[in-house]
C-alpha positions, 0 to 999 in steps of 0.5 A: 363496811364497818369503818364506813358505818363508824364514820357515818355514826360520828358524822351524825353525832357531830351534826346533832350534838343537841338533838331534841327530846324524842319519845324513844326511851332508850335513846341518848339517855337523860336529857339528851335524845336523838331526833326521830329521823336520826334514830331511824337512820341508825336503826336501819344499819345492818350493824349493832351500834352503841354510843357511850359518853366520856364516862363510858356510860351508854347513851344509845343502843340501836335496833341492830344491837338488839337483833344481834344479841336478842334477849340479852339486849333486854337487860341493857339500859341507858346509863349502864357502864360499858363493862356492864354492857359487855357482861350482859351481851356476852353471857347474860346477867353477870356481875358488873366487875366481871370482864368476860373473855377480857373483852373490856380490857381489850377495848380499853387498850384499843381506845388508848391506842386510838385504833379501830381494830376489831375485838371478837367475842364468841357468844354462847350460841357459837356466833362470833361478833366483831366490835370496832371502837370509834372515838368522838370529840369530847371523850365519847365513843361509838361501838359497832358490832357485826356478826362475822361468823360466816365470814370467819367460817369462809376464811377458815375454809379457804385457808384449809383448802389452800393448805390441804389436799382436797381428796385425802384431807392431808396437808399439801406440798406447801403446808408440808414445806412450811412445817419442814422448814420450821422443824429444821430451823428449831431442831437445836440438835434434836433429830427428825426424820423425813420419809419419802413414799411412792406407791407401787401398783397404783396405776393399774388400779386406776386403769382396771377399776377407774379413777373413782376406785383409785380415789377411794384407795388414796383416801383409805391409804391416807387414813393409814398414814395418819395412824401412829403419828405423834403430835410433832409428826405430819403426813402429806400428799405431794401429788399423784401417788406421792406422799411424805411423812415428817417424824418430829423426834426420831433418830435413824434406827427408830425412823427406819423401823417405823417405815418398815411397819408402815410399809406392811400396813400400807400393803395390807388389802384394801376393801373398796367394794371391787369384788375382791380386795385390792393391794398396792405396795409402797417404796419408802426412803428415809433421811434424817436431820441433822445426820444426813442434811440440815436444809429442807431441800437437801433432806428431801433429795436424800429421802427421795434417793433412798426411796428409789433404792427402796423400789429396787430392793423391795424394803424401806431404805435409809440414806447414807453417804455411801448409799449403803442402804438397808433395814436396821433394828428399831425402837419406834412404835408403828401404826397399829 
């Protein structure tokens, strides 16, 4: 849409290179104005439109620009330098040598490249306005402004939904796999640990109390998984009652100690309004990179193998080559 509007503006400018003087005081500056028909056409555009000459001075500002920027547009007059227009539209009365958010510098780079990529500025009220530049013959140029706040919010929501579990808000399998791949690719000898977590006793909760109660339990459990995680750690729901945690900087002993404390935390009663507290258990298997594996699939398989042994033994287990598994002492902090 923006590109079509830009092309239309350039065509109109070429069609009326020497428009007759009109009564509008903010049209094409001194000695050059747009005819009333063209002014009306430009004002009807849903975008804000400004026309600048080869010296970067404002020639024309549409009503769409005023609608976008409100009272800030009242300070803008023909003859202002584009940098001053930026300053006024970004945050009110700023010195003309200010470049809010590097906007003018970004626009100059786009003009030098001859591209029409968008530069986005955030207004004081939180709205996001995208601007595209369109060069004209003779060195002048047009700028189109569009409110993209809702579009960007929708895009961000769609990205979030594509990478997160809708029930718990935890990252999903796809986002976790990407994070794990990046972690293993950039380890450079720094250890990390993968925890494979499977709940025990979750199906009876669904069978006895219903799926709504089961969903409530999973949401509370997800909050417990988040507790105690550092900036380099991530917890995810892989599906059903299967979860996983990546500890971004943990050797085997601290990782297993974290798992021991986490198991106790997850086994604490859940108050879901069912009349009495609900309890579930968790089997946790641990595998570490680069000690046990350096590839994501192999590391996940070994963490799963440790988890199945943990189900049999009743405590978190650490994978090793001989499958001699069991708890060890720890030095890593645990969830509160």
